[in-house]
All heavy atoms as a GROMACS GRO file, in nm:
protein
  581
    1MET      N    1   3.139  -3.395 -10.214
    1MET     CA    2   3.030  -3.317 -10.160
    1MET      C    3   3.025  -3.178 -10.222
    1MET      O    4   2.920  -3.129 -10.255
    1MET     CB    5   3.046  -3.309 -10.009
    1MET     CG    6   2.966  -3.202  -9.945
    1MET     SD    7   2.840  -3.272  -9.846
    1MET     CE    8   2.752  -3.133  -9.797
    2LEU      N    9   3.141  -3.115 -10.239
    2LEU     CA   10   3.143  -2.979 -10.293
    2LEU      C   11   3.094  -2.976 -10.438
    2LEU      O   12   3.039  -2.875 -10.482
    2LEU     CB   13   3.284  -2.920 -10.283
    2LEU     CG   14   3.339  -2.901 -10.142
    2LEU    CD1   15   3.478  -2.840 -10.148
    2LEU    CD2   16   3.246  -2.818 -10.057
    3ARG      N   17   3.112  -3.087 -10.510
    3ARG     CA   18   3.068  -3.091 -10.649
    3ARG      C   19   2.918  -3.080 -10.663
    3ARG      O   20   2.867  -3.043 -10.768
    3ARG     CB   21   3.114  -3.220 -10.716
    3ARG     CG   22   3.258  -3.212 -10.761
    3ARG     CD   23   3.296  -3.336 -10.836
    3ARG     NE   24   3.348  -3.430 -10.736
    3ARG     CZ   25   3.336  -3.559 -10.741
    3ARG    NH1   26   3.276  -3.616 -10.839
    3ARG    NH2   27   3.387  -3.635 -10.646
    4THR      N   28   2.844  -3.113 -10.556
    4THR     CA   29   2.698  -3.110 -10.563
    4THR      C   30   2.641  -2.969 -10.544
    4THR      O   31   2.522  -2.949 -10.562
    4THR     CB   32   2.637  -3.202 -10.456
    4THR    OG1   33   2.668  -3.151 -10.326
    4THR    CG2   34   2.688  -3.344 -10.470
    5LEU      N   35   2.724  -2.874 -10.508
    5LEU     CA   36   2.676  -2.739 -10.479
    5LEU      C   37   2.652  -2.660 -10.607
    5LEU      O   38   2.722  -2.676 -10.706
    5LEU     CB   39   2.776  -2.666 -10.389
    5LEU     CG   40   2.800  -2.731 -10.254
    5LEU    CD1   41   2.907  -2.656 -10.179
    5LEU    CD2   42   2.672  -2.738 -10.173
    6ASP      N   43   2.554  -2.572 -10.601
    6ASP     CA   44   2.517  -2.489 -10.714
    6ASP      C   45   2.618  -2.376 -10.733
    6ASP      O   46   2.642  -2.297 -10.642
    6ASP     CB   47   2.378  -2.430 -10.691
    6ASP     CG   48   2.329  -2.343 -10.805
    6ASP    OD1   49   2.389  -2.346 -10.915
    6ASP    OD2   50   2.230  -2.271 -10.784
    7ARG      N   51   2.675  -2.370 -10.850
    7ARG     CA   52   2.774  -2.267 -10.880
    7ARG      C   53   2.712  -2.127 -10.884
    7ARG      O   54   2.780  -2.026 -10.872
    7ARG     CB   55   2.842  -2.298 -11.012
    7ARG     CG   56   2.955  -2.204 -11.038
    7ARG     CD   57   3.046  -2.256 -11.142
    7ARG     NE   58   3.169  -2.182 -11.124
    7ARG     CZ   59   3.279  -2.202 -11.187
    7ARG    NH1   60   3.286  -2.297 -11.275
    7ARG    NH2   61   3.384  -2.130 -11.165
    8HIS      N   62   2.582  -2.121 -10.901
    8HIS     CA   63   2.513  -1.992 -10.908
    8HIS      C   64   2.457  -1.949 -10.773
    8HIS      O   65   2.393  -1.846 -10.763
    8HIS     CB   66   2.403  -1.997 -11.013
    8HIS     CG   67   2.455  -2.033 -11.149
    8HIS    ND1   68   2.531  -1.948 -11.225
    8HIS    CD2   69   2.445  -2.147 -11.221
    8HIS    CE1   70   2.566  -2.007 -11.338
    8HIS    NE2   71   2.515  -2.128 -11.338
    9GLY      N   72   2.483  -2.030 -10.671
    9GLY     CA   73   2.437  -1.996 -10.537
    9GLY      C   74   2.523  -1.888 -10.475
    9GLY      O   75   2.619  -1.839 -10.534
   10LEU      N   76   2.491  -1.855 -10.353
   10LEU     CA   77   2.561  -1.747 -10.284
   10LEU      C   78   2.691  -1.789 -10.218
   10LEU      O   79   2.774  -1.707 -10.186
   10LEU     CB   80   2.468  -1.686 -10.178
   10LEU     CG   81   2.341  -1.622 -10.231
   10LEU    CD1   82   2.252  -1.576 -10.117
   10LEU    CD2   83   2.373  -1.506 -10.323
   11GLY      N   84   2.710  -1.917 -10.196
   11GLY     CA   85   2.825  -1.964 -10.122
   11GLY      C   86   2.954  -1.967 -10.202
   11GLY      O   87   2.954  -1.969 -10.325
   12LYS      N   88   3.064  -1.968 -10.131
   12LYS     CA   89   3.197  -1.975 -10.193
   12LYS      C   90   3.229  -2.114 -10.246
   12LYS      O   91   3.299  -2.128 -10.344
   12LYS     CB   92   3.305  -1.934 -10.091
   12LYS     CG   93   3.304  -1.789 -10.055
   12LYS     CD   94   3.355  -1.709 -10.170
   12LYS     CE   95   3.363  -1.564 -10.135
   12LYS     NZ   96   3.389  -1.481 -10.251
   13PHE      N   97   3.181  -2.218 -10.180
   13PHE     CA   98   3.219  -2.353 -10.218
   13PHE      C   99   3.163  -2.395 -10.354
   13PHE      O  100   3.218  -2.484 -10.417
   13PHE     CB  101   3.178  -2.453 -10.110
   13PHE     CG  102   3.262  -2.443  -9.987
   13PHE    CD1  103   3.205  -2.407  -9.866
   13PHE    CD2  104   3.398  -2.467  -9.991
   13PHE    CE1  105   3.282  -2.397  -9.752
   13PHE    CE2  106   3.476  -2.457  -9.877
   13PHE     CZ  107   3.417  -2.422  -9.758
   14GLY      N  108   3.057  -2.334 -10.398
   14GLY     CA  109   3.005  -2.363 -10.531
   14GLY      C  110   3.103  -2.326 -10.641
   14GLY      O  111   3.096  -2.377 -10.753
   15TRP      N  112   3.198  -2.239 -10.611
   15TRP     CA  113   3.296  -2.193 -10.709
   15TRP      C  114   3.421  -2.278 -10.715
   15TRP      O  115   3.509  -2.256 -10.797
   15TRP     CB  116   3.334  -2.048 -10.681
   15TRP     CG  117   3.220  -1.958 -10.715
   15TRP    CD1  118   3.128  -1.905 -10.630
   15TRP    CD2  119   3.184  -1.913 -10.845
   15TRP    NE1  120   3.037  -1.832 -10.700
   15TRP    CE2  121   3.069  -1.834 -10.833
   15TRP    CE3  122   3.238  -1.933 -10.973
   15TRP    CZ2  123   3.007  -1.775 -10.941
   15TRP    CZ3  124   3.176  -1.873 -11.082
   15TRP    CH2  125   3.063  -1.795 -11.065
   16VAL      N  126   3.431  -2.378 -10.626
   16VAL     CA  127   3.547  -2.468 -10.630
   16VAL      C  128   3.534  -2.557 -10.752
   16VAL      O  129   3.437  -2.629 -10.769
   16VAL     CB  130   3.558  -2.552 -10.501
   16VAL    CG1  131   3.671  -2.652 -10.513
   16VAL    CG2  132   3.580  -2.461 -10.380
   17ASP      N  133   3.633  -2.549 -10.840
   17ASP     CA  134   3.634  -2.624 -10.965
   17ASP      C  135   3.690  -2.764 -10.940
   17ASP      O  136   3.806  -2.776 -10.901
   17ASP     CB  137   3.719  -2.550 -11.068
   17ASP     CG  138   3.720  -2.614 -11.205
   17ASP    OD1  139   3.665  -2.724 -11.221
   17ASP    OD2  140   3.776  -2.553 -11.297
   18PRO      N  141   3.610  -2.870 -10.962
   18PRO     CA  142   3.662  -3.004 -10.935
   18PRO      C  143   3.770  -3.048 -11.034
   18PRO      O  144   3.842  -3.144 -11.008
   18PRO     CB  145   3.539  -3.093 -10.946
   18PRO     CG  146   3.443  -3.016 -11.029
   18PRO     CD  147   3.473  -2.870 -11.006
   19TYR      N  148   3.783  -2.978 -11.146
   19TYR     CA  149   3.879  -3.018 -11.250
   19TYR      C  150   3.998  -2.925 -11.260
   19TYR      O  151   4.105  -2.964 -11.304
   19TYR     CB  152   3.808  -3.028 -11.385
   19TYR     CG  153   3.689  -3.119 -11.377
   19TYR    CD1  154   3.561  -3.067 -11.375
   19TYR    CD2  155   3.705  -3.256 -11.366
   19TYR    CE1  156   3.451  -3.151 -11.365
   19TYR    CE2  157   3.596  -3.340 -11.356
   19TYR     CZ  158   3.468  -3.286 -11.356
   19TYR     OH  159   3.361  -3.369 -11.344
   20GLY      N  160   3.981  -2.802 -11.222
   20GLY     CA  161   4.090  -2.704 -11.225
   20GLY      C  162   4.122  -2.661 -11.083
   20GLY      O  163   4.063  -2.708 -10.986
   21ASP      N  164   4.215  -2.570 -11.070
   21ASP     CA  165   4.253  -2.522 -10.938
   21ASP      C  166   4.169  -2.400 -10.900
   21ASP      O  167   4.130  -2.321 -10.986
   21ASP     CB  168   4.401  -2.483 -10.936
   21ASP     CG  169   4.492  -2.602 -10.961
   21ASP    OD1  170   4.445  -2.716 -10.946
   21ASP    OD2  171   4.609  -2.579 -10.995
   22THR      N  172   4.140  -2.388 -10.772
   22THR     CA  173   4.065  -2.275 -10.719
   22THR      C  174   4.142  -2.219 -10.600
   22THR      O  175   4.187  -2.294 -10.514
   22THR     CB  176   3.925  -2.318 -10.673
   22THR    OG1  177   3.857  -2.383 -10.781
   22THR    CG2  178   3.843  -2.198 -10.627
   23LEU      N  179   4.158  -2.089 -10.595
   23LEU     CA  180   4.236  -2.024 -10.491
   23LEU      C  181   4.145  -1.936 -10.406
   23LEU      O  182   4.071  -1.853 -10.459
   23LEU     CB  183   4.345  -1.939 -10.557
   23LEU     CG  184   4.451  -1.879 -10.469
   23LEU    CD1  185   4.537  -1.989 -10.406
   23LEU    CD2  186   4.539  -1.784 -10.549
   24PHE      N  187   4.150  -1.955 -10.275
   24PHE     CA  188   4.079  -1.869 -10.180
   24PHE      C  189   4.185  -1.785 -10.108
   24PHE      O  190   4.284  -1.840 -10.060
   24PHE     CB  191   4.005  -1.950 -10.075
   24PHE     CG  192   3.873  -2.008 -10.117
   24PHE    CD1  193   3.832  -2.009 -10.249
   24PHE    CD2  194   3.790  -2.064 -10.023
   24PHE    CE1  195   3.711  -2.064 -10.286
   24PHE    CE2  196   3.668  -2.119 -10.058
   24PHE     CZ  197   3.628  -2.119 -10.190
   25ASN      N  198   4.161  -1.657 -10.096
   25ASN     CA  199   4.248  -1.574 -10.013
   25ASN      C  200   4.191  -1.572  -9.871
   25ASN      O  201   4.090  -1.637  -9.843
   25ASN     CB  202   4.264  -1.433 -10.071
   25ASN     CG  203   4.134  -1.355 -10.075
   25ASN    OD1  204   4.034  -1.393 -10.015
   25ASN    ND2  205   4.135  -1.244 -10.145
   26ASP      N  206   4.253  -1.499  -9.781
   26ASP     CA  207   4.208  -1.498  -9.642
   26ASP      C  208   4.067  -1.444  -9.628
   26ASP      O  209   3.991  -1.490  -9.542
   26ASP     CB  210   4.307  -1.421  -9.554
   26ASP     CG  211   4.334  -1.279  -9.601
   26ASP    OD1  212   4.341  -1.256  -9.723
   26ASP    OD2  213   4.353  -1.191  -9.515
   27GLN      N  214   4.026  -1.352  -9.712
   27GLN     CA  215   3.890  -1.297  -9.705
   27GLN      C  216   3.786  -1.397  -9.754
   27GLN      O  217   3.679  -1.412  -9.694
   27GLN     CB  218   3.882  -1.167  -9.784
   27GLN     CG  219   3.967  -1.059  -9.723
   27GLN     CD  220   3.988  -0.941  -9.816
   27GLN    OE1  221   3.960  -0.948  -9.935
   27GLN    NE2  222   4.037  -0.832  -9.761
   28ALA      N  223   3.816  -1.468  -9.862
   28ALA     CA  224   3.725  -1.571  -9.912
   28ALA      C  225   3.716  -1.686  -9.811
   28ALA      O  226   3.608  -1.744  -9.792
   28ALA     CB  227   3.772  -1.622 -10.047
   29ALA      N  228   3.827  -1.718  -9.747
   29ALA     CA  229   3.827  -1.824  -9.645
   29ALA      C  230   3.737  -1.787  -9.528
   29ALA      O  231   3.667  -1.872  -9.474
   29ALA     CB  232   3.969  -1.849  -9.597
   30GLN      N  233   3.736  -1.661  -9.492
   30GLN     CA  234   3.650  -1.615  -9.383
   30GLN      C  235   3.503  -1.637  -9.417
   30GLN      O  236   3.426  -1.687  -9.334
   30GLN     CB  237   3.676  -1.467  -9.355
   30GLN     CG  238   3.593  -1.412  -9.242
   30GLN     CD  239   3.620  -1.265  -9.217
   30GLN    OE1  240   3.673  -1.195  -9.303
   30GLN    NE2  241   3.586  -1.218  -9.100
   31VAL      N  242   3.464  -1.605  -9.538
   31VAL     CA  243   3.326  -1.625  -9.581
   31VAL      C  244   3.295  -1.775  -9.588
   31VAL      O  245   3.189  -1.820  -9.543
   31VAL     CB  246   3.301  -1.558  -9.718
   31VAL    CG1  247   3.163  -1.591  -9.772
   31VAL    CG2  248   3.319  -1.407  -9.707
   32ALA      N  249   3.387  -1.853  -9.641
   32ALA     CA  250   3.366  -1.997  -9.655
   32ALA      C  251   3.353  -2.065  -9.519
   32ALA      O  252   3.277  -2.160  -9.504
   32ALA     CB  253   3.479  -2.058  -9.736
   33CYS      N  254   3.424  -2.017  -9.419
   33CYS     CA  255   3.414  -2.074  -9.284
   33CYS      C  256   3.271  -2.070  -9.232
   33CYS      O  257   3.226  -2.160  -9.162
   33CYS     CB  258   3.504  -1.997  -9.187
   33CYS     SG  259   3.671  -2.057  -9.178
   34GLN      N  260   3.200  -1.966  -9.268
   34GLN     CA  261   3.063  -1.949  -9.223
   34GLN      C  262   2.968  -2.051  -9.288
   34GLN      O  263   2.859  -2.075  -9.238
   34GLN     CB  264   3.016  -1.808  -9.250
   34GLN     CG  265   3.098  -1.705  -9.176
   34GLN     CD  266   3.071  -1.563  -9.222
   34GLN    OE1  267   2.981  -1.538  -9.299
   34GLN    NE2  268   3.150  -1.469  -9.173
   35GLU      N  269   3.011  -2.112  -9.397
   35GLU     CA  270   2.927  -2.209  -9.468
   35GLU      C  271   2.944  -2.352  -9.417
   35GLU      O  272   2.863  -2.438  -9.448
   35GLU     CB  273   2.962  -2.207  -9.616
   35GLU     CG  274   2.940  -2.074  -9.683
   35GLU     CD  275   2.991  -2.074  -9.826
   35GLU    OE1  276   2.976  -2.176  -9.894
   35GLU    OE2  277   3.047  -1.972  -9.867
   36ILE      N  278   3.048  -2.378  -9.341
   36ILE     CA  279   3.080  -2.514  -9.299
   36ILE      C  280   2.966  -2.578  -9.219
   36ILE      O  281   2.932  -2.694  -9.242
   36ILE     CB  282   3.212  -2.518  -9.218
   36ILE    CG1  283   3.330  -2.485  -9.309
   36ILE    CG2  284   3.231  -2.651  -9.150
   36ILE    CD1  285   3.366  -2.591  -9.409
   37ALA      N  286   2.907  -2.507  -9.126
   37ALA     CA  287   2.801  -2.565  -9.042
   37ALA      C  288   2.684  -2.615  -9.127
   37ALA      O  289   2.634  -2.726  -9.106
   37ALA     CB  290   2.753  -2.464  -8.939
   38ALA      N  291   2.642  -2.536  -9.224
   38ALA     CA  292   2.531  -2.576  -9.310
   38ALA      C  293   2.569  -2.697  -9.396
   38ALA      O  294   2.488  -2.788  -9.416
   38ALA     CB  295   2.488  -2.460  -9.399
   39LEU      N  296   2.692  -2.699  -9.444
   39LEU     CA  297   2.737  -2.812  -9.525
   39LEU      C  298   2.748  -2.940  -9.442
   39LEU      O  299   2.717  -3.049  -9.490
   39LEU     CB  300   2.873  -2.782  -9.589
   39LEU     CG  301   2.872  -2.680  -9.702
   39LEU    CD1  302   3.014  -2.651  -9.747
   39LEU    CD2  303   2.789  -2.730  -9.818
   40THR      N  304   2.789  -2.927  -9.318
   40THR     CA  305   2.803  -3.043  -9.232
   40THR      C  306   2.669  -3.112  -9.212
   40THR      O  307   2.662  -3.235  -9.208
   40THR     CB  308   2.864  -3.002  -9.096
   40THR    OG1  309   2.989  -2.937  -9.120
   40THR    CG2  310   2.887  -3.121  -9.006
   41ARG      N  311   2.562  -3.036  -9.204
   41ARG     CA  312   2.429  -3.093  -9.188
   41ARG      C  313   2.385  -3.171  -9.312
   41ARG      O  314   2.299  -3.257  -9.304
   41ARG     CB  315   2.328  -2.984  -9.155
   41ARG     CG  316   2.345  -2.927  -9.015
   41ARG     CD  317   2.229  -2.837  -8.978
   41ARG     NE  318   2.225  -2.713  -9.055
   41ARG     CZ  319   2.290  -2.602  -9.023
   41ARG    NH1  320   2.366  -2.599  -8.917
   41ARG    NH2  321   2.279  -2.494  -9.098
   42ARG      N  322   2.444  -3.142  -9.427
   42ARG     CA  323   2.407  -3.209  -9.552
   42ARG      C  324   2.493  -3.333  -9.581
   42ARG      O  325   2.472  -3.399  -9.682
   42ARG     CB  326   2.422  -3.112  -9.670
   42ARG     CG  327   2.325  -2.997  -9.664
   42ARG     CD  328   2.347  -2.899  -9.775
   42ARG     NE  329   2.344  -2.964  -9.906
   42ARG     CZ  330   2.368  -2.903 -10.019
   42ARG    NH1  331   2.398  -2.774 -10.019
   42ARG    NH2  332   2.364  -2.966 -10.134
   43CYS      N  333   2.586  -3.363  -9.495
   43CYS     CA  334   2.676  -3.477  -9.519
   43CYS      C  335   2.599  -3.608  -9.520
   43CYS      O  336   2.511  -3.632  -9.437
   43CYS     CB  337   2.785  -3.482  -9.413
   43CYS     SG  338   2.906  -3.352  -9.429
   44ALA      N  339   2.638  -3.696  -9.611
   44ALA     CA  340   2.575  -3.827  -9.624
   44ALA      C  341   2.632  -3.928  -9.524
   44ALA      O  342   2.565  -4.024  -9.488
   44ALA     CB  343   2.591  -3.879  -9.766
   45ASP      N  344   2.756  -3.907  -9.480
   45ASP     CA  345   2.818  -4.003  -9.388
   45ASP      C  346   2.925  -3.933  -9.305
   45ASP      O  347   2.956  -3.816  -9.324
   45ASP     CB  348   2.877  -4.121  -9.465
   45ASP     CG  349   2.978  -4.081  -9.571
   45ASP    OD1  350   3.055  -3.984  -9.548
   45ASP    OD2  351   2.982  -4.145  -9.678
   46ASP      N  352   2.980  -4.010  -9.211
   46ASP     CA  353   3.082  -3.955  -9.120
   46ASP      C  354   3.210  -3.917  -9.193
   46ASP      O  355   3.279  -3.823  -9.152
   46ASP     CB  356   3.114  -4.055  -9.009
   46ASP     CG  357   3.001  -4.067  -8.909
   46ASP    OD1  358   2.919  -3.973  -8.899
   46ASP    OD2  359   2.996  -4.169  -8.838
   47GLN      N  360   3.243  -3.987  -9.300
   47GLN     CA  361   3.365  -3.956  -9.375
   47GLN      C  362   3.356  -3.817  -9.437
   47GLN      O  363   3.452  -3.740  -9.432
   47GLN     CB  364   3.387  -4.062  -9.483
   47GLN     CG  365   3.518  -4.045  -9.555
   47GLN     CD  366   3.541  -4.155  -9.658
   47GLN    OE1  367   3.453  -4.235  -9.687
   47GLN    NE2  368   3.660  -4.158  -9.714
   48GLN      N  369   3.242  -3.784  -9.493
   48GLN     CA  370   3.224  -3.650  -9.549
   48GLN      C  371   3.230  -3.545  -9.440
   48GLN      O  372   3.290  -3.439  -9.457
   48GLN     CB  373   3.090  -3.639  -9.623
   48GLN     CG  374   3.086  -3.705  -9.756
   48GLN     CD  375   2.954  -3.682  -9.827
   48GLN    OE1  376   2.856  -3.635  -9.769
   48GLN    NE2  377   2.952  -3.716  -9.955
   49LYS      N  378   3.169  -3.575  -9.327
   49LYS     CA  379   3.168  -3.480  -9.215
   49LYS      C  380   3.310  -3.455  -9.165
   49LYS      O  381   3.349  -3.340  -9.139
   49LYS     CB  382   3.080  -3.533  -9.102
   49LYS     CG  383   3.052  -3.430  -8.994
   49LYS     CD  384   2.955  -3.486  -8.892
   49LYS     CE  385   2.816  -3.488  -8.953
   49LYS     NZ  386   2.711  -3.516  -8.855
   50GLU      N  387   3.390  -3.560  -9.152
   50GLU     CA  388   3.528  -3.545  -9.107
   50GLU      C  389   3.610  -3.464  -9.207
   50GLU      O  390   3.694  -3.382  -9.168
   50GLU     CB  391   3.591  -3.682  -9.086
   50GLU     CG  392   3.540  -3.753  -8.962
   50GLU     CD  393   3.602  -3.890  -8.943
   50GLU    OE1  394   3.720  -3.907  -8.981
   50GLU    OE2  395   3.533  -3.978  -8.891
   51ALA      N  396   3.587  -3.487  -9.336
   51ALA     CA  397   3.658  -3.410  -9.439
   51ALA      C  398   3.624  -3.262  -9.429
   51ALA      O  399   3.712  -3.177  -9.442
   51ALA     CB  400   3.625  -3.465  -9.577
   52LEU      N  401   3.498  -3.231  -9.404
   52LEU     CA  402   3.459  -3.091  -9.390
   52LEU      C  403   3.520  -3.028  -9.265
   52LEU      O  404   3.559  -2.911  -9.267
   52LEU     CB  405   3.308  -3.076  -9.386
   52LEU     CG  406   3.239  -3.074  -9.521
   52LEU    CD1  407   3.088  -3.072  -9.503
   52LEU    CD2  408   3.282  -2.954  -9.603
   53LEU      N  409   3.529  -3.104  -9.159
   53LEU     CA  410   3.591  -3.050  -9.037
   53LEU      C  411   3.740  -3.026  -9.058
   53LEU      O  412   3.795  -2.927  -9.008
   53LEU     CB  413   3.566  -3.144  -8.919
   53LEU     CG  414   3.419  -3.156  -8.878
   53LEU    CD1  415   3.404  -3.260  -8.767
   53LEU    CD2  416   3.362  -3.022  -8.835
   54ASP      N  417   3.806  -3.113  -9.134
   54ASP     CA  418   3.946  -3.089  -9.170
   54ASP      C  419   3.959  -2.964  -9.256
   54ASP      O  420   4.050  -2.882  -9.236
   54ASP     CB  421   4.004  -3.208  -9.247
   54ASP     CG  422   4.026  -3.330  -9.159
   54ASP    OD1  423   4.028  -3.316  -9.035
   54ASP    OD2  424   4.040  -3.441  -9.216
   55LEU      N  425   3.868  -2.948  -9.350
   55LEU     CA  426   3.866  -2.828  -9.436
   55LEU      C  427   3.844  -2.704  -9.351
   55LEU      O  428   3.907  -2.600  -9.375
   55LEU     CB  429   3.760  -2.841  -9.544
   55LEU     CG  430   3.740  -2.722  -9.636
   55LEU    CD1  431   3.870  -2.686  -9.708
   55LEU    CD2  432   3.630  -2.751  -9.737
   56ALA      N  433   3.757  -2.713  -9.252
   56ALA     CA  434   3.731  -2.598  -9.164
   56ALA      C  435   3.858  -2.553  -9.093
   56ALA      O  436   3.882  -2.433  -9.079
   56ALA     CB  437   3.623  -2.634  -9.062
   57GLU      N  438   3.941  -2.648  -9.052
   57GLU     CA  439   4.068  -2.613  -8.987
   57GLU      C  440   4.160  -2.538  -9.082
   57GLU      O  441   4.224  -2.439  -9.044
   57GLU     CB  442   4.138  -2.738  -8.935
   57GLU     CG  443   4.072  -2.801  -8.815
   57GLU     CD  444   4.147  -2.923  -8.766
   57GLU    OE1  445   4.270  -2.930  -8.789
   57GLU    OE2  446   4.083  -3.010  -8.705
   58LEU      N  447   4.168  -2.583  -9.206
   58LEU     CA  448   4.251  -2.516  -9.306
   58LEU      C  449   4.198  -2.376  -9.335
   58LEU      O  450   4.275  -2.280  -9.348
   58LEU     CB  451   4.256  -2.598  -9.435
   58LEU     CG  452   4.325  -2.732  -9.426
   58LEU    CD1  453   4.305  -2.811  -9.555
   58LEU    CD2  454   4.473  -2.713  -9.398
   59LEU      N  455   4.066  -2.364  -9.345
   59LEU     CA  456   4.005  -2.233  -9.371
   59LEU      C  457   4.032  -2.136  -9.256
   59LEU      O  458   4.061  -2.019  -9.278
   59LEU     CB  459   3.855  -2.247  -9.394
   59LEU     CG  460   3.814  -2.310  -9.526
   59LEU    CD1  461   3.667  -2.349  -9.522
   59LEU    CD2  462   3.841  -2.216  -9.642
   60GLU      N  463   4.021  -2.185  -9.134
   60GLU     CA  464   4.047  -2.100  -9.018
   60GLU      C  465   4.191  -2.053  -9.013
   60GLU      O  466   4.219  -1.938  -8.980
   60GLU     CB  467   4.010  -2.174  -8.889
   60GLU     CG  468   3.860  -2.188  -8.870
   60GLU     CD  469   3.824  -2.276  -8.751
   60GLU    OE1  470   3.911  -2.301  -8.665
   60GLU    OE2  471   3.708  -2.319  -8.745
   61ALA      N  472   4.283  -2.142  -9.048
   61ALA     CA  473   4.425  -2.104  -9.052
   61ALA      C  474   4.448  -1.997  -9.158
   61ALA      O  475   4.521  -1.900  -9.136
   61ALA     CB  476   4.513  -2.225  -9.078
   62CYS      N  477   4.385  -2.014  -9.273
   62CYS     CA  478   4.398  -1.915  -9.380
   62CYS      C  479   4.334  -1.783  -9.340
   62CYS      O  480   4.391  -1.676  -9.362
   62CYS     CB  481   4.333  -1.970  -9.508
   62CYS     SG  482   4.347  -1.862  -9.651
   63GLU      N  483   4.217  -1.792  -9.280
   63GLU     CA  484   4.143  -1.671  -9.239
   63GLU      C  485   4.220  -1.588  -9.137
   63GLU      O  486   4.219  -1.466  -9.142
   63GLU     CB  487   4.009  -1.715  -9.179
   63GLU     CG  488   3.930  -1.606  -9.114
   63GLU     CD  489   3.808  -1.657  -9.041
   63GLU    OE1  490   3.787  -1.780  -9.032
   63GLU    OE2  491   3.734  -1.572  -8.989
   64THR      N  492   4.290  -1.653  -9.048
   64THR     CA  493   4.358  -1.581  -8.941
   64THR      C  494   4.501  -1.539  -8.977
   64THR      O  495   4.570  -1.480  -8.894
   64THR     CB  496   4.362  -1.667  -8.812
   64THR    OG1  497   4.427  -1.790  -8.839
   64THR    CG2  498   4.221  -1.692  -8.760
   65THR      N  499   4.542  -1.570  -9.100
   65THR     CA  500   4.675  -1.531  -9.144
   65THR      C  501   4.662  -1.437  -9.264
   65THR      O  502   4.646  -1.482  -9.378
   65THR     CB  503   4.758  -1.656  -9.185
   65THR    OG1  504   4.752  -1.752  -9.079
   65THR    CG2  505   4.901  -1.619  -9.214
   66PRO      N  506   4.662  -1.306  -9.239
   66PRO     CA  507   4.646  -1.212  -9.349
   66PRO      C  508   4.748  -1.235  -9.460
   66PRO      O  509   4.865  -1.263  -9.434
   66PRO     CB  510   4.668  -1.075  -9.282
   66PRO     CG  511   4.634  -1.099  -9.138
   66PRO     CD  512   4.678  -1.240  -9.110
   67GLY      N  513   4.701  -1.228  -9.583
   67GLY     CA  514   4.788  -1.245  -9.698
   67GLY      C  515   4.807  -1.391  -9.737
   67GLY      O  516   4.884  -1.420  -9.828
   68SER      N  517   4.738  -1.482  -9.669
   68SER     CA  518   4.756  -1.624  -9.702
   68SER      C  519   4.652  -1.670  -9.803
   68SER      O  520   4.554  -1.601  -9.830
   68SER     CB  521   4.748  -1.710  -9.576
   68SER     OG  522   4.618  -1.701  -9.520
   69TYR      N  523   4.674  -1.788  -9.858
   69TYR     CA  524   4.586  -1.847  -9.959
   69TYR      C  525   4.565  -1.994  -9.930
   69TYR      O  526   4.651  -2.060  -9.872
   69TYR     CB  527   4.648  -1.833 -10.099
   69TYR     CG  528   4.660  -1.691 -10.144
   69TYR    CD1  529   4.776  -1.620 -10.120
   69TYR    CD2  530   4.556  -1.629 -10.210
   69TYR    CE1  531   4.787  -1.488 -10.160
   69TYR    CE2  532   4.567  -1.496 -10.252
   69TYR     CZ  533   4.683  -1.427 -10.226
   69TYR     OH  534   4.694  -1.297 -10.266
   70LEU      N  535   4.448  -2.045  -9.972
   70LEU     CA  536   4.419  -2.187  -9.966
   70LEU      C  537   4.389  -2.232 -10.109
   70LEU      O  538   4.302  -2.176 -10.174
   70LEU     CB  539   4.299  -2.212  -9.876
   70LEU     CG  540   4.257  -2.358  -9.857
   70LEU    CD1  541   4.370  -2.438  -9.792
   70LEU    CD2  542   4.132  -2.367  -9.771
   71LEU      N  543   4.466  -2.328 -10.155
   71LEU     CA  544   4.454  -2.375 -10.292
   71LEU      C  545   4.382  -2.508 -10.296
   71LEU      O  546   4.422  -2.605 -10.232
   71LEU     CB  547   4.593  -2.391 -10.354
   71LEU     CG  548   4.600  -2.448 -10.495
   71LEU    CD1  549   4.531  -2.356 -10.595
   71LEU    CD2  550   4.745  -2.472 -10.535
   72PHE      N  551   4.273  -2.514 -10.372
   72PHE     CA  552   4.202  -2.638 -10.400
   72PHE      C  553   4.256  -2.688 -10.534
   72PHE      O  554   4.241  -2.620 -10.635
   72PHE     CB  555   4.051  -2.614 -10.412
   72PHE     CG  556   3.986  -2.573 -10.283
   72PHE    CD1  557   3.989  -2.440 -10.243
   72PHE    CD2  558   3.922  -2.666 -10.204
   72PHE    CE1  559   3.927  -2.400 -10.124
   72PHE    CE2  560   3.861  -2.628 -10.085
   72PHE     CZ  561   3.865  -2.495 -10.046
   73MET      N  562   4.318  -2.803 -10.532
   73MET     CA  563   4.378  -2.858 -10.654
   73MET      C  564   4.278  -2.954 -10.718
   73MET      O  565   4.240  -3.054 -10.657
   73MET     CB  566   4.509  -2.927 -10.621
   73MET     CG  567   4.614  -2.827 -10.572
   73MET     SD  568   4.766  -2.901 -10.515
   73MET     CE  569   4.817  -2.991 -10.656
   74GLY      N  570   4.236  -2.921 -10.839
   74GLY     CA  571   4.138  -3.004 -10.909
   74GLY      C  572   4.200  -3.131 -10.963
   74GLY      O  573   4.317  -3.162 -10.941
   75ASP      N  574   4.117  -3.203 -11.031
   75ASP     CA  575   4.151  -3.332 -11.088
   75ASP      C  576   4.282  -3.330 -11.155
   75ASP      O  577   4.370  -3.332 -11.196
   75ASP     CB  578   4.043  -3.371 -11.187
   75ASP     CG  579   4.040  -3.517 -11.219
   75ASP    OD1  580   4.118  -3.592 -11.161
   75ASP    OD2  581   3.957  -3.553 -11.302
   0.00000   0.00000   0.00000
């Protein structure tokens, strides 16, 4: 789902590299958390929605822990 997002858009998830690693710090995680609701509405099925909700939990943990990071590991 994240691969379909425009890299030139305003959201943080467009910058997640599907082939390389992408690192979000606690501040980027806070911004990304705000995007989850809009992304959930675009889900094609329940599996995508569940994956986004799992991601939301990780983002919230990162956001509430100053100095923490969330690493997206690409292909």
